[in-house]
C-alpha positions as a Markdown table, in Angstrom:
| # | Residue | x | y | z |
|---|---|---|---|---|
| 1 | Met | -0.3 | 7.2 | -19.8 |
| 2 | Ala | -1.4 | 5.4 | -22.9 |
| 3 | Asp | -3.9 | 2.6 | -23.0 |
| 4 | Ser | -2.0 | -0.6 | -23.0 |
| 5 | Gln | -4.5 | -2.0 | -25.6 |
| 6 | Asn | -3.6 | 0.6 | -28.2 |
| 7 | Asp | -0.4 | 0.6 | -30.2 |
| 8 | Ala | -0.4 | 4.4 | -30.9 |
| 9 | Leu | 0.4 | 6.9 | -28.3 |
| 10 | Lys | -1.6 | 10.2 | -28.3 |
| 11 | Leu | 0.3 | 13.4 | -28.5 |
| 12 | Leu | -1.4 | 16.8 | -27.9 |
| 13 | Ala | 0.2 | 19.9 | -29.4 |
| 14 | Ile | -1.1 | 23.3 | -28.1 |
| 15 | Asp | 0.2 | 26.4 | -29.9 |
| 16 | Asp | -1.5 | 29.6 | -31.0 |
| 17 | Thr | 0.6 | 29.7 | -34.2 |
| 18 | Pro | -1.0 | 27.3 | -36.8 |
| 19 | Gln | 2.4 | 27.1 | -38.7 |
| 20 | Asn | 4.1 | 25.6 | -35.6 |
| 21 | Leu | 1.3 | 23.0 | -35.3 |
| 22 | Glu | 1.7 | 22.0 | -39.0 |
| 23 | Leu | 5.5 | 21.8 | -38.5 |
| 24 | Ile | 5.0 | 19.5 | -35.4 |
| 25 | Val | 2.6 | 17.3 | -37.3 |
| 26 | Glu | 4.9 | 17.0 | -40.3 |
| 27 | Ala | 8.0 | 16.4 | -38.2 |
| 28 | Leu | 6.6 | 13.8 | -35.9 |
| 29 | Ala | 4.2 | 11.9 | -38.2 |
| 30 | Gln | 4.7 | 8.1 | -37.5 |
| 31 | Asp | 2.6 | 5.0 | -37.0 |
| 32 | Leu | 3.1 | 4.8 | -33.3 |
| 33 | Leu | 1.9 | 8.4 | -32.7 |
| 34 | Glu | -1.6 | 9.9 | -32.9 |
| 35 | Ile | -1.2 | 13.7 | -33.0 |
| 36 | Ile | -4.0 | 16.0 | -31.9 |
| 37 | Thr | -3.6 | 19.8 | -32.3 |
| 38 | Thr | -5.3 | 22.9 | -31.1 |
| 39 | Ser | -4.5 | 26.6 | -30.9 |
| 40 | Asp | -6.9 | 27.3 | -27.9 |
| 41 | Thr | -5.9 | 26.6 | -24.3 |
| 42 | Asp | -9.5 | 25.9 | -23.1 |
| 43 | Glu | -10.0 | 23.4 | -25.9 |
| 44 | Gly | -6.5 | 22.0 | -25.2 |
| 45 | Leu | -7.4 | 21.3 | -21.5 |
| 46 | Gln | -10.7 | 19.6 | -22.5 |
| 47 | Leu | -8.9 | 17.5 | -25.1 |
| 48 | Phe | -6.3 | 16.6 | -22.4 |
| 49 | His | -8.9 | 15.5 | -20.0 |
| 50 | Asn | -10.9 | 13.5 | -22.6 |
| 51 | Ala | -8.3 | 12.0 | -24.8 |
| 52 | Arg | -5.7 | 11.4 | -22.1 |
| 53 | Pro | -2.6 | 11.9 | -24.3 |
| 54 | Ala | 0.7 | 10.5 | -23.1 |
| 55 | Ile | 2.7 | 13.5 | -24.5 |
| 56 | Val | 1.8 | 17.2 | -24.6 |
| 57 | Leu | 3.8 | 19.9 | -26.5 |
| 58 | Leu | 2.7 | 23.2 | -24.9 |
| 59 | Asp | 3.5 | 26.7 | -25.9 |
| 60 | Leu | 4.5 | 28.8 | -22.9 |
| 61 | Val | 3.1 | 32.1 | -24.1 |
| 62 | Met | -0.6 | 31.9 | -25.1 |
| 63 | Pro | -3.3 | 34.6 | -25.4 |
| 64 | Lys | -6.0 | 33.3 | -23.0 |
| 65 | Met | -4.0 | 31.4 | -20.4 |
| 66 | Ser | -0.2 | 31.1 | -19.7 |
| 67 | Gly | 1.4 | 27.8 | -20.5 |
| 68 | Met | 2.6 | 27.6 | -17.0 |
| 69 | Glu | -1.0 | 27.7 | -15.7 |
| 70 | Val | -2.0 | 25.1 | -18.2 |
| 71 | Leu | 0.9 | 23.0 | -17.1 |
| 72 | Glu | -0.2 | 23.1 | -13.5 |
| 73 | Arg | -3.8 | 22.1 | -14.4 |
| 74 | Met | -2.7 | 19.3 | -16.5 |
| 75 | Val | -0.3 | 17.9 | -13.9 |
| 76 | Ala | -3.1 | 18.0 | -11.4 |
| 77 | Asp | -5.4 | 16.1 | -13.8 |
| 78 | Asp | -2.9 | 13.5 | -14.9 |
| 79 | Pro | 0.6 | 13.6 | -13.3 |
| 80 | Ala | 1.8 | 10.7 | -15.6 |
| 81 | Ala | 1.6 | 12.8 | -18.8 |
| 82 | Glu | 5.0 | 13.9 | -20.3 |
| 83 | Ile | 4.5 | 17.6 | -20.8 |
| 84 | Ile | 7.1 | 19.5 | -22.8 |
| 85 | Leu | 7.0 | 23.3 | -22.8 |
| 86 | Met | 8.0 | 25.3 | -25.9 |
| 87 | Thr | 9.0 | 29.0 | -25.9 |
| 88 | Ala | 10.8 | 31.7 | -27.9 |
| 89 | His | 11.5 | 33.6 | -24.7 |
| 90 | Tyr | 13.9 | 31.2 | -22.8 |
| 91 | Ser | 15.1 | 32.0 | -19.3 |
| 92 | Thr | 16.7 | 29.8 | -16.7 |
| 93 | Glu | 14.2 | 30.9 | -14.1 |
| 94 | Ser | 11.1 | 29.8 | -16.2 |
| 95 | Ala | 12.8 | 26.6 | -17.2 |
| 96 | Val | 13.5 | 25.7 | -13.5 |
| 97 | Glu | 9.9 | 26.7 | -12.5 |
| 98 | Ala | 8.5 | 24.5 | -15.3 |
| 99 | Ile | 10.5 | 21.5 | -14.2 |
| 100 | Gln | 9.5 | 22.0 | -10.6 |
| 101 | Lys | 5.9 | 22.2 | -11.6 |
| 102 | Gly | 6.0 | 18.9 | -13.4 |
| 103 | Ala | 7.2 | 19.6 | -17.0 |
| 104 | Ala | 9.2 | 16.8 | -18.6 |
| 105 | Asp | 11.3 | 19.1 | -20.7 |
| 106 | Tyr | 11.7 | 22.7 | -21.9 |
| 107 | Leu | 12.4 | 23.5 | -25.6 |
| 108 | Thr | 13.3 | 26.7 | -27.3 |
| 109 | Lys | 11.8 | 28.1 | -30.5 |
| 110 | Pro | 12.4 | 27.9 | -33.4 |
| 111 | Leu | 12.2 | 24.2 | -32.7 |
| 112 | Asp | 15.2 | 22.1 | -33.4 |
| 113 | Leu | 13.4 | 19.3 | -35.3 |
| 114 | Lys | 16.1 | 16.7 | -34.8 |
| 115 | Lys | 16.1 | 17.3 | -31.0 |
| 116 | Leu | 12.3 | 17.2 | -30.9 |
| 117 | Arg | 12.2 | 13.9 | -32.8 |
| 118 | Asp | 14.9 | 12.4 | -30.6 |
| 119 | Arg | 13.0 | 13.5 | -27.4 |
| 120 | Ile | 9.7 | 12.2 | -28.6 |
| 121 | Gly | 11.4 | 9.0 | -29.8 |
| 122 | Ile | 12.7 | 8.4 | -26.3 |
| 123 | Ile | 9.2 | 8.9 | -24.8 |
| 124 | Val | 7.7 | 6.5 | -27.3 |
| 125 | Ala | 10.4 | 3.9 | -26.6 |
| 126 | Asp | 9.8 | 4.3 | -22.8 |
| 127 | Ala | 6.1 | 3.9 | -23.4 |
| 128 | Glu | 6.7 | 0.7 | -25.3 |
| 129 | Lys | 8.8 | -0.7 | -22.5 |
| 130 | Arg | 6.0 | 0.2 | -20.0 |
| 131 | Arg | 3.5 | -1.6 | -22.2 |
| 132 | Gln | 5.7 | -4.7 | -22.2 |
| 133 | Ala | 6.2 | -4.4 | -18.5 |
| 134 | Phe | 2.4 | -4.1 | -18.1 |
| 135 | Gln | 2.0 | -7.4 | -19.9 |
| 136 | Leu | 4.8 | -9.0 | -17.9 |
| 137 | Asp | 3.2 | -7.8 | -14.7 |
| 138 | His | 0.0 | -9.6 | -15.7 |
| 139 | Ala | 2.0 | -12.7 | -16.4 |
| 140 | Leu | 3.8 | -12.4 | -13.0 |
| 141 | Leu | 0.5 | -12.0 | -11.2 |
| 142 | Asp | -0.7 | -15.2 | -12.7 |
| 143 | Thr | 2.7 | -16.9 | -12.0 |
| 144 | Tyr | 3.0 | -15.8 | -8.4 |
| 145 | Gln | -0.6 | -16.1 | -7.3 |
| 146 | Phe | -1.0 | -19.1 | -5.1 |
| 147 | Glu | -4.6 | -19.9 | -4.1 |
| 148 | Gly | -5.5 | -16.2 | -3.9 |
| 149 | Ile | -2.2 | -15.2 | -2.1 |
| 150 | Ile | 0.2 | -13.0 | -4.0 |
| 151 | Gly | 4.0 | -13.3 | -3.5 |
| 152 | Arg | 7.3 | -13.9 | -5.1 |
| 153 | Ser | 9.7 | -13.2 | -2.3 |
| 154 | Pro | 11.7 | -16.1 | -0.9 |
| 155 | Ala | 9.8 | -16.0 | 2.3 |
| 156 | Met | 6.4 | -16.3 | 0.5 |
| 157 | Leu | 7.6 | -19.0 | -1.9 |
| 158 | Glu | 8.8 | -21.1 | 1.1 |
| 159 | Thr | 5.4 | -20.5 | 2.7 |
| 160 | Phe | 3.6 | -21.7 | -0.5 |
| 161 | Ala | 5.8 | -24.8 | -0.6 |
| 162 | Lys | 5.0 | -25.6 | 3.0 |
| 163 | Ile | 1.3 | -25.3 | 2.4 |
| 164 | Arg | 1.5 | -27.7 | -0.5 |
| 165 | Arg | 3.4 | -30.2 | 1.6 |
| 166 | Val | 1.2 | -30.3 | 4.6 |
| 167 | Ala | -2.3 | -29.6 | 3.1 |
| 168 | Pro | -2.9 | -33.3 | 2.2 |
| 169 | His | -2.0 | -34.6 | 5.6 |
| 170 | Phe | -2.6 | -32.2 | 8.5 |
| 171 | Gln | -5.3 | -32.6 | 11.1 |
| 172 | Thr | -4.3 | -29.7 | 13.3 |
| 173 | Leu | -2.1 | -26.7 | 12.4 |
| 174 | Leu | -1.1 | -23.3 | 13.7 |
| 175 | Val | -0.7 | -20.2 | 11.6 |
| 176 | Thr | 1.1 | -17.3 | 13.2 |
| 177 | Gly | 1.9 | -13.8 | 12.1 |
| 178 | Ala | 1.2 | -10.2 | 12.7 |
| 179 | Thr | -2.2 | -8.6 | 12.1 |
| 180 | Gly | -3.0 | -8.3 | 8.4 |
| 181 | Thr | -0.4 | -10.9 | 7.1 |
| 182 | Gly | -3.1 | -13.1 | 5.6 |
| 183 | Lys | -3.7 | -15.9 | 8.1 |
| 184 | Glu | -7.2 | -16.7 | 7.0 |
| 185 | Leu | -6.0 | -16.8 | 3.3 |
| 186 | Val | -3.6 | -19.5 | 4.3 |
| 187 | Ala | -6.3 | -21.4 | 6.2 |
| 188 | Arg | -8.5 | -21.3 | 3.1 |
| 189 | Ala | -5.6 | -22.4 | 0.9 |
| 190 | Leu | -5.0 | -25.4 | 3.2 |
| 191 | Gln | -8.6 | -26.3 | 2.9 |
| 192 | Arg | -8.7 | -26.1 | -0.9 |
| 193 | Leu | -5.6 | -28.3 | -1.3 |
| 194 | Ser | -6.7 | -30.9 | 1.3 |
| 195 | Pro | -8.7 | -34.1 | 0.8 |
| 196 | Val | -11.8 | -32.2 | 2.4 |
| 197 | Ala | -11.7 | -29.4 | -0.2 |
| 198 | Ser | -15.4 | -29.9 | -1.0 |
| 199 | Gly | -16.4 | -29.8 | 2.7 |
| 200 | Pro | -17.5 | -26.8 | 4.7 |
| 201 | Phe | -15.1 | -24.1 | 5.9 |
| 202 | Ala | -16.2 | -22.6 | 9.3 |
| 203 | Val | -14.7 | -19.5 | 10.8 |
| 204 | Cys | -14.7 | -18.4 | 14.5 |
| 205 | Asn | -13.1 | -15.2 | 15.8 |
| 206 | Cys | -12.3 | -16.3 | 19.3 |
| 207 | Ser | -11.8 | -12.7 | 20.5 |
| 208 | Ala | -15.2 | -11.5 | 19.1 |
| 209 | Ile | -17.4 | -14.0 | 21.1 |
| 210 | Val | -18.2 | -13.3 | 24.8 |
| 211 | Glu | -17.0 | -16.0 | 27.2 |
| 212 | Thr | -20.5 | -17.1 | 28.3 |
| 213 | Leu | -21.5 | -17.9 | 24.6 |
| 214 | Leu | -18.2 | -19.3 | 23.4 |
| 215 | Glu | -18.8 | -23.0 | 24.4 |
| 216 | Ser | -22.3 | -23.1 | 22.9 |
| 217 | Glu | -21.1 | -21.4 | 19.7 |
| 218 | Leu | -18.3 | -24.0 | 19.3 |
| 219 | Phe | -20.0 | -27.1 | 20.5 |
| 220 | Gly | -23.7 | -26.3 | 20.3 |
| 221 | Tyr | -26.4 | -26.9 | 22.9 |
| 222 | Val | -29.6 | -28.9 | 23.6 |
| 223 | Arg | -33.1 | -27.6 | 24.3 |
| 224 | Gly | -33.4 | -26.4 | 27.9 |
| 225 | Ala | -29.6 | -26.1 | 28.5 |
| 226 | Phe | -30.1 | -22.5 | 29.5 |
| 227 | Thr | -32.7 | -19.8 | 29.3 |
| 228 | Gly | -33.5 | -19.1 | 25.7 |
| 229 | Ala | -32.4 | -22.5 | 24.5 |
| 230 | Thr | -35.8 | -23.4 | 22.9 |
| 231 | Gln | -34.4 | -26.0 | 20.5 |
| 232 | Asp | -31.3 | -28.1 | 19.8 |
| 233 | Lys | -28.6 | -26.3 | 18.0 |
| 234 | Ala | -25.4 | -27.6 | 16.3 |
| 235 | Gly | -22.2 | -25.8 | 17.1 |
| 236 | Leu | -19.3 | -24.7 | 14.8 |
| 237 | Phe | -17.5 | -28.1 | 14.9 |
| 238 | Glu | -20.6 | -30.1 | 14.0 |
| 239 | Ser | -21.5 | -27.7 | 11.2 |
| 240 | Ala | -18.0 | -28.1 | 9.8 |
| 241 | Asn | -18.0 | -31.9 | 10.0 |
| 242 | Gly | -16.2 | -33.2 | 6.9 |
| 243 | Gly | -14.4 | -29.9 | 6.5 |
| 244 | Thr | -12.2 | -27.4 | 8.2 |
| 245 | Val | -12.6 | -25.2 | 11.3 |
| 246 | Phe | -10.6 | -21.9 | 11.4 |
| 247 | Leu | -10.1 | -20.5 | 14.9 |
| 248 | Asp | -8.8 | -17.0 | 14.6 |
| 249 | Glu | -7.2 | -15.2 | 17.5 |
| 250 | Ile | -7.0 | -18.5 | 19.3 |
| 251 | Gly | -4.7 | -17.0 | 22.0 |
| 252 | Glu | -7.8 | -15.1 | 23.3 |
| 253 | Leu | -9.5 | -18.3 | 24.5 |
| 254 | Ser | -10.2 | -18.6 | 28.2 |
| 255 | Met | -8.5 | -21.5 | 30.1 |
| 256 | Pro | -11.8 | -23.4 | 30.4 |
| 257 | Ala | -12.5 | -23.1 | 26.7 |
| 258 | Gln | -8.9 | -24.2 | 26.0 |
| 259 | Ala | -9.5 | -27.4 | 28.0 |
| 260 | Lys | -12.7 | -28.2 | 26.1 |
| 261 | Leu | -10.9 | -27.5 | 22.8 |
| 262 | Leu | -8.0 | -29.8 | 23.7 |
| 263 | Arg | -10.5 | -32.6 | 24.3 |
| 264 | Val | -12.0 | -32.1 | 20.9 |
| 265 | Leu | -8.5 | -32.2 | 19.3 |
| 266 | Gln | -7.5 | -35.3 | 21.2 |
| 267 | Gln | -10.8 | -37.3 | 21.1 |
| 268 | Arg | -12.3 | -36.0 | 17.9 |
| 269 | Glu | -15.6 | -35.6 | 19.6 |
| 270 | Ile | -17.7 | -32.8 | 21.0 |
| 271 | Gln | -20.3 | -32.5 | 23.7 |
| 272 | Arg | -23.2 | -30.1 | 23.3 |
| 273 | Val | -24.0 | -27.8 | 26.3 |
| 274 | Gly | -26.5 | -29.5 | 28.5 |
| 275 | Ser | -26.1 | -33.0 | 26.9 |
| 276 | Pro | -24.4 | -36.0 | 28.4 |
| 277 | Lys | -23.8 | -37.6 | 25.0 |
| 278 | Thr | -20.7 | -37.1 | 22.9 |
| 279 | Arg | -20.7 | -36.8 | 19.1 |
| 280 | Ala | -17.9 | -37.8 | 16.8 |
| 281 | Val | -16.7 | -35.0 | 14.5 |
| 282 | Asn | -14.2 | -35.3 | 11.5 |
| 283 | Val | -12.8 | -31.9 | 11.1 |
| 284 | Arg | -9.4 | -30.3 | 10.4 |
| 285 | Val | -8.5 | -27.5 | 12.7 |
| 286 | Val | -6.5 | -24.4 | 11.8 |
| 287 | Gly | -5.7 | -22.1 | 14.7 |
| 288 | Ala | -4.3 | -18.6 | 14.1 |
| 289 | Thr | -2.8 | -15.9 | 16.3 |
| 290 | Asn | -0.8 | -12.7 | 16.2 |
| 291 | Gln | 0.5 | -13.4 | 19.7 |
| 292 | Asp | 3.5 | -15.4 | 20.9 |
| 293 | Leu | 1.8 | -18.5 | 22.4 |
| 294 | Arg | 5.0 | -19.6 | 24.0 |
| 295 | Glu | 5.1 | -16.4 | 26.1 |
| 296 | Leu | 1.4 | -17.0 | 27.0 |
| 297 | Val | 2.3 | -20.5 | 28.1 |
| 298 | Ala | 5.2 | -19.2 | 30.2 |
| 299 | Ser | 2.9 | -16.7 | 31.9 |
| 300 | Gly | 0.3 | -19.3 | 32.5 |
| 301 | Arg | -2.3 | -17.9 | 30.2 |
| 302 | Phe | -2.3 | -20.7 | 27.6 |
| 303 | Arg | -2.2 | -24.4 | 28.1 |
| 304 | Glu | 1.1 | -26.0 | 27.3 |
| 305 | Asp | -0.5 | -29.3 | 26.2 |
| 306 | Leu | -2.9 | -27.4 | 23.8 |
| 307 | Tyr | 0.0 | -25.3 | 22.4 |
| 308 | Tyr | 2.0 | -28.5 | 21.5 |
| 309 | Arg | -1.1 | -30.1 | 20.1 |
| 310 | Leu | -1.7 | -27.0 | 17.8 |
| 311 | Ser | 1.9 | -26.3 | 16.9 |
| 312 | Met | 2.8 | -29.8 | 15.7 |
| 313 | Ile | 2.8 | -28.0 | 12.3 |
| 314 | Glu | 3.3 | -24.2 | 12.3 |
| 315 | Ile | 3.3 | -21.8 | 9.5 |
| 316 | Asn | 4.7 | -18.4 | 10.3 |
| 317 | Leu | 3.8 | -15.6 | 7.9 |
| 318 | Pro | 6.3 | -12.7 | 7.3 |
| 319 | Thr | 5.3 | -9.1 | 7.7 |
| 320 | Leu | 5.1 | -6.9 | 4.6 |
| 321 | Thr | 8.3 | -5.2 | 5.7 |
| 322 | Glu | 10.0 | -8.6 | 5.5 |
| 323 | Arg | 8.8 | -9.2 | 2.0 |
| 324 | Arg | 9.1 | -5.7 | 0.4 |
| 325 | Glu | 9.9 | -7.2 | -3.0 |
| 326 | Asp | 6.3 | -8.3 | -3.2 |
| 327 | Leu | 5.0 | -4.7 | -2.8 |
| 328 | Pro | 4.8 | -3.8 | -6.6 |
| 329 | Leu | 3.0 | -7.0 | -7.4 |
| 330 | Leu | 0.5 | -6.5 | -4.5 |
| 331 | Gln | 0.0 | -2.9 | -5.5 |
| 332 | Lys | -0.9 | -4.0 | -9.1 |
| 333 | Tyr | -3.1 | -6.7 | -7.9 |
| 334 | Phe | -5.1 | -4.4 | -5.6 |
| 335 | Val | -5.3 | -1.6 | -8.3 |
| 336 | Glu | -6.8 | -4.1 | -10.8 |
| 337 | Lys | -9.2 | -5.4 | -8.1 |
| 338 | Phe | -10.6 | -2.1 | -7.0 |
| 339 | Ala | -10.6 | -0.6 | -10.6 |
| 340 | Thr | -13.0 | -3.5 | -11.5 |
| 341 | Gln | -14.9 | -3.2 | -8.2 |
| 342 | Tyr | -15.5 | 0.6 | -8.7 |
| 343 | Gly | -15.9 | 0.4 | -12.5 |
| 344 | Lys | -13.0 | 2.8 | -13.0 |
| 345 | Glu | -10.3 | 2.8 | -15.7 |
| 346 | Ile | -7.2 | 3.0 | -13.4 |
| 347 | Lys | -4.0 | 2.3 | -15.2 |
| 348 | Gly | -1.6 | 2.2 | -12.2 |
| 349 | Ile | 0.2 | 4.3 | -9.6 |
| 350 | Thr | 2.4 | 7.3 | -10.3 |
| 351 | Arg | 6.1 | 7.0 | -9.6 |
| 352 | Arg | 6.0 | 9.5 | -6.7 |
| 353 | Ala | 3.1 | 7.7 | -5.1 |
| 354 | Gln | 4.9 | 4.4 | -5.5 |
| 355 | Gln | 8.0 | 5.9 | -3.8 |
| 356 | Gln | 5.8 | 7.0 | -0.9 |
| 357 | Leu | 4.2 | 3.6 | -0.6 |
| 358 | Ala | 7.7 | 2.0 | -0.6 |
| 359 | Arg | 8.8 | 4.3 | 2.3 |
| 360 | His | 5.8 | 3.4 | 4.5 |
| 361 | Ile | 6.5 | 0.9 | 7.3 |
| 362 | Trp | 3.1 | -0.9 | 6.9 |
| 363 | Pro | 2.2 | -1.8 | 10.5 |
| 364 | Gly | -1.0 | -3.3 | 9.3 |
| 365 | Asn | 0.8 | -5.3 | 6.6 |
| 366 | Val | -1.1 | -6.6 | 3.5 |
| 367 | Arg | -4.5 | -5.7 | 4.9 |
| 368 | Glu | -3.4 | -2.1 | 5.4 |
| 369 | Leu | -2.0 | -1.9 | 1.9 |
| 370 | Glu | -5.3 | -3.3 | 0.5 |
| 371 | Asn | -7.2 | -0.6 | 2.5 |
| 372 | Val | -4.9 | 2.2 | 1.3 |
| 373 | Ile | -5.2 | 1.1 | -2.4 |
| 374 | Gly | -8.9 | 0.7 | -2.1 |
| 375 | Asn | -9.3 | 4.2 | -0.6 |
| 376 | Ala | -7.0 | 5.8 | -3.2 |
| 377 | Ala | -8.8 | 4.0 | -6.1 |
| 378 | Met | -12.1 | 5.4 | -4.8 |
| 379 | Met | -10.7 | 8.9 | -4.3 |
| 380 | Thr | -8.8 | 9.4 | -7.6 |
| 381 | Gln | -10.5 | 11.3 | -10.4 |
| 382 | Gly | -7.9 | 10.5 | -13.0 |
| 383 | Asn | -6.7 | 7.2 | -14.5 |
| 384 | Thr | -3.8 | 6.9 | -12.1 |
| 385 | Ile | -3.4 | 6.9 | -8.3 |
| 386 | Asp | -1.2 | 9.9 | -7.3 |
| 387 | Leu | 0.3 | 11.1 | -4.0 |
| 388 | Ala | -2.7 | 13.3 | -3.3 |
| 389 | Asp | -5.0 | 10.2 | -3.5 |
| 390 | Leu | -3.2 | 8.4 | -0.7 |
| 391 | Pro | -4.5 | 8.7 | 2.8 |
| 392 | Glu | -3.0 | 11.3 | 5.2 |
| 393 | Ser | -1.5 | 8.5 | 7.3 |
| 394 | Val | 0.6 | 7.3 | 4.3 |
| 395 | Arg | 1.4 | 10.8 | 2.9 |
| 396 | Asn | 2.5 | 12.2 | 6.3 |
| 397 | Pro | 3.0 | 9.3 | 8.7 |
| 398 | Val | 3.6 | 10.0 | 12.4 |
| 399 | Glu | 6.6 | 8.1 | 13.7 |
| 400 | Pro | 5.7 | 6.0 | 16.8 |
| 401 | Leu | 7.0 | 7.6 | 20.0 |
| 402 | Lys | 9.6 | 5.4 | 21.7 |
| 403 | Ser | 9.1 | 4.6 | 25.3 |
| 404 | Asn | 12.2 | 6.5 | 26.3 |
| 405 | Glu | 11.8 | 9.3 | 23.8 |
| 406 | Glu | 11.7 | 12.9 | 25.1 |
| 407 | Leu | 8.6 | 15.0 | 24.4 |
| 408 | Leu | 9.7 | 18.3 | 22.9 |
| 409 | Ser | 7.9 | 21.6 | 22.1 |
| 410 | Leu | 7.9 | 22.8 | 18.5 |
| 411 | Glu | 10.3 | 25.6 | 19.5 |
| 412 | Glu | 12.7 | 23.1 | 21.1 |
| 413 | Val | 12.7 | 20.9 | 18.0 |
| 414 | Gln | 13.5 | 24.0 | 15.9 |
| 415 | Asn | 16.3 | 25.0 | 18.2 |
| 416 | Arg | 17.9 | 21.6 | 18.2 |
| 417 | His | 17.6 | 21.4 | 14.4 |
| 418 | Leu | 19.3 | 24.8 | 14.1 |
| 419 | Gln | 22.1 | 23.6 | 16.4 |
| 420 | Arg | 22.6 | 20.5 | 14.3 |
| 421 | Val | 22.8 | 22.4 | 11.0 |
| 422 | Leu | 25.3 | 24.9 | 12.5 |
| 423 | Glu | 27.4 | 21.9 | 13.5 |
| 424 | Leu | 27.3 | 20.5 | 10.0 |
| 425 | Val | 28.3 | 23.8 | 8.4 |
| 426 | Gly | 31.1 | 24.6 | 11.0 |
| 427 | Gly | 29.2 | 27.4 | 12.7 |
| 428 | Asn | 28.8 | 29.4 | 9.4 |
| 429 | Lys | 25.5 | 31.3 | 10.0 |
| 430 | Val | 25.2 | 32.5 | 6.4 |
| 431 | Arg | 25.4 | 28.9 | 5.1 |
| 432 | Ala | 23.0 | 27.7 | 7.8 |
| 433 | Ala | 20.5 | 30.4 | 6.7 |
| 434 | Glu | 20.8 | 29.0 | 3.1 |
| 435 | Val | 20.3 | 25.4 | 4.2 |
| 436 | Leu | 17.3 | 26.2 | 6.3 |
| 437 | Gly | 15.8 | 28.6 | 3.7 |
| 438 | Val | 15.6 | 31.5 | 6.1 |
| 439 | Ser | 17.3 | 34.9 | 6.4 |
| 440 | Arg | 20.4 | 35.6 | 8.5 |
| 441 | Ala | 18.2 | 37.8 | 10.7 |
| 442 | Thr | 16.0 | 34.8 | 11.5 |
| 443 | Ile | 19.1 | 32.8 | 12.4 |
| 444 | Tyr | 20.3 | 35.5 | 14.8 |
| 445 | Glu | 16.7 | 35.8 | 16.3 |
| 446 | Met | 16.6 | 32.1 | 17.0 |
| 447 | Leu | 20.1 | 32.1 | 18.5 |
| 448 | Ala | 19.1 | 35.0 | 20.7 |
| 449 | Arg | 16.0 | 33.0 | 22.0 |
| 450 | Ile | 18.2 | 30.1 | 22.7 |
| 451 | Lys | 20.7 | 32.3 | 24.6 |
| 452 | Asn | 17.9 | 33.9 | 26.7 |
| 453 | Ala | 16.1 | 30.6 | 27.4 |
| 454 | Pro | 15.7 | 29.6 | 31.1 |
| 455 | Lys | 18.6 | 27.6 | 32.5 |
| 456 | Gly | 18.3 | 23.9 | 31.6 |
| 457 | Leu | 16.4 | 24.5 | 28.3 |
| 458 | Lys | 19.5 | 25.3 | 26.2 |
| 459 | Ser | 22.3 | 22.9 | 25.4 |
| 460 | Lys | 25.9 | 23.6 | 26.0 |
| 461 | Ser | 26.6 | 23.7 | 22.2 |
| 462 | Ala | 24.0 | 26.4 | 21.7 |
| 463 | Thr | 25.5 | 28.5 | 24.6 |
| 464 | Glu | 29.0 | 28.2 | 23.4 |
| 465 | Arg | 28.0 | 29.2 | 19.8 |
| 466 | Cys | 26.1 | 32.2 | 21.1 |
């Protein structure tokens, strides 16, 4: 992939015949193309690694190393490069093999110069479109970045509009959404757009504090209130006076803690542990949870009056699956973020890696995507993130087991798949062998095993077919 800052694409030509290299240079000379040539495969691989050409013209038959081997090594190094093989010994088999190994095209010698120019012209034009798209992506990131939150889907644009409307006025607010959807980012956006933007922003993860310490952490304590309380200490609400308190995982609060929080929200005052005095506090409170508080209320685990106090204004965040149109923007944002963080020149994500990311179900939402891109950016040795750089959980995800799903042995899975294929091909065993990529003998062996399996382990369809 060419550097978006340079107008000229690099083209590397590798051929052991100097006349062919001269012909290529003469035929393709243009302002938008910088042509590099070599007749040595080792030097060619080194040039490819250092210069990062967008296009490679590679002779299939070379003295030191075959063009097919060079192709494999180049694709492993930079899968985004457009590699075109050239040969005077054309065969359908080698052409198919080259395409399967990542070649963009396969040309015969002597080269048809018009065809070569047309093919390179298409690649140059596509590169120009990608350069323009790269610039547009930057503009889109700026346009669709709202207080550090990225999104252009209707669901997120509606969320942004709601934050703008309520930020100047809210006193208490509830943010709901699955884990990793960005609840704290919303809380910080509300703070920045509120009249108390210059005030403190205090965070408490309610699930991370043990019950015995929660009250003193939130409301503070006075000297002598308990063993170890050697001096007065302000709690979270006092520390955030004139600002915002963010209570994450608020559904994890115990019933006694909920009662004390309700008093703070109603009276706007706190009472330190061990003190008879109350202290006025002027804070905005944002509660967040990934649980359904209405269900907790119904089951008696969350106070109804506290729920209604919190949910006077509620912002519900969509999952990443519900805003898939934001995925490309988020990917670009995180690639740029981690490229800068790791000091790497990472241009983007290959098409096949993007396709795999698009297929993933993202149970951890945006936080999971951030972790995946961060890990891939750290692992990649090239200037693009490819399939091999993605974590195993994304490359080969394990589908969650449904509660009523039957646990099967590997042999039973194979048997059932064979039966399904046979049904689709009308019982034709030759065709089934072709579809499964095995010999007919293997098909007959599998059918024999099904036939001889203990009663109850074979289906009626298998028995009938045998």
